[in-house]
N, C-alpha and C positions, 0 to 999 in steps of 0.2 A: 743435286741441290745447285741451287744457285745463289750466288753472292755477287752482290753490288756492290762497290768501293766509287762513288759519290764523292770529288775533292778540289778544294780550290788549288789551280796549278802551280800554289807554293808548295804544298805537299805532297807534289807528284812521287818525290822518293820517298817517301810514307805509305802509298799507297803500292808503289812498286813492293818496298819488305813486307808488308802484309799480305800481296798477292803471293809470294815465293813461301812465306810461314804457312798458309788458310794450303795451298799446294800442299805444301812440306805433312801436312797433317790429312791431308785428304786428296790424294793424289786424282780422281777422278770430278773435281768439286770441277762446277764450269764456275767463271770468272769474268763481270763485265768490271770496266775499269769507265767510268765517266768525269773528266778533267771539264771545271768551268771556271767561268769566270771572278763571278761573286758569290753568296751566298744561298743556300736555301734553307727558310724560315729562321734565318739566322747563323747557320751552323754552315760552315768550310770542311766538315769532315761527317761523310755518312757512311756506314755499313749497314747491308739491308740482307739478309734473308730471307730467299726466295717471297720476297716483294715486302716484307716484315720489317721495321725499322731495328734492327741490334745496337747499333750507336750514332750516337751522335753528338756532334759538338764543338765550338767556335777553335779546334785543333786538332791533331792528328792523337788517337787513342795507341795506345800503345797496343802492340801487336799477341802478346798474352793474352791482358782481357777481354780483347775482342774474340779471340781462339775461345777462352772460357764462355763468351757471353752467348757464341754461335752454340757450343755446344750444350749449355743447358734450354736451348730451342729447338735442340732434334729430337 
C-alpha cells in the first residue's frame, strides 16, 4: 500500500510522527511525504491511501484516528 502525507511546512513534525506510526503498524508500507507552502483545497494537512483521501483538515489529525481510518479502508 502507498500512503501519501501532504502537509503545510508548519506540520512537518506531525507528518514525521505519522510516518513513523504508520511504519510501526505496517513495516512494508511505502510512504510519500510532500511539504507544501500553502493549502490544498483549504486543507493544510491531507493523508491519502493509494490516491484516495483518508484525512483532510486545517491541521494535523491525531495519528491513532488516521491509522484507524486507513485500517477501515483496507
